Steps between C-alpha positions, in 0.01 A plus 500: 500500500213656308608756245284678247603756243284819557537866426597730781148617518174319394318613196137599493412163347687318777323698769162432350583130470601495862178683592295224333686237693462674833128559449457114507583517872382852604303798372659843445540705811329832549641859520322754708520866605474559867359843601678524843831412345456759228397763761821430690744520211300761298511316165310233315624156611418153360587203709550160320365238734720201464402401842198352309695215344471148640810553706453863584795630293594555136774241489259212454485613129866440445502156658224376272669634185844362595385147591271480194791569272712246678231237450431613141849435384493149655726580792251443785707455814470243769493779749576873548693679761509886565559762757271773618368734763150386422327628189733333243475175698125504482528554126737201475255293712191605305660423169664180616160373627333598180752286294527212749863563606632486866645820624750598773555863610772624724421806714729695735467464882225722634303494179127598518310225675195584287691470172658174609156360580366618161777319318442183702123518418610479134692177564844659522770361723629806689854492638609787725874561466727797460505854648362676187367435152846470339603242757175307441563512126846339537342215707235457231779470245659218700170315550426512121835345425461236768158386392540552125208741499450813297616820656210741458647847464387819671566702175470368147367651173203255515415627851506851361275399217246353741493787753501754226143399433381696799655810358338421163165494671559828679631688198199380291260606761666824573717592199565864586695453826781750556700280733500150649662438832622139538638334820825307433638189652690293242349702217266278294199723569695819405630345178151373422348850521786640283440223243122555487544875457750467219293235325196729493718804399406712792697780652410438865781546740593203707643567854659224708428509872723317757483477879739745659631208702561294194675756270714263286297535183489883526868526576578265207276708267679815597851355463427303181628174646393231746554600856412289800367665817382365836126462533345600831134535406251282685187659361559498125633143504404446135736777402793376704756470227868494609657449151303602185488286188723654219243441226217670699733794573589538141139514385414739783782744407377509139127511574434655843482875561674457826 
């Protein structure tokens, strides 16, 4: 199993190095103000458009950084296995194709047909098993052991380093933000925003946002410990977390306003 000694949060130098790596595969994404949105909420609003990445989501950044480090230290795997509701799986597929590594991704039953198709278009073997993400993750664990492939995690400091580059772009483009609202699934995006803010020495408040039908992360944040909770959302499937990652929760409790 791949292990790398890294700090809890990436440094500014590490974020900048990750940015340079990522820009070999994609340009920076834009951030725009939308007048109708601002009129509705009554304040200035900037939207960071990570839907402009090659996979349509921020997670592609983390996959590239994670696998590049794996290959750099001479531990290029014969294959990678992961679990996802879609966006992480596309990140795995994009990075695996970039480095010439076969990839298998387990998704829960009833997963987005469009996201499954997008993963397959990247060359990913998609296996539909389990009733939710956590169940799919357990199946991915078993497949990785059976095949002797690398188990690509859903949360890892290197993933945070990669996805934190979108926040670095945002904060450098708009450094005087009062608050940033970040949707939360497993927490890499949230932790990346916290890392970039801290690396730049900003005082911007970071607010974690969960689906009301997937409240496990919010409940865990409030209680100060990992709490599992049933997921019933069918719309915000990328935020459908039943059991938070303890490391992500710890970073959030120290760095998020709420």
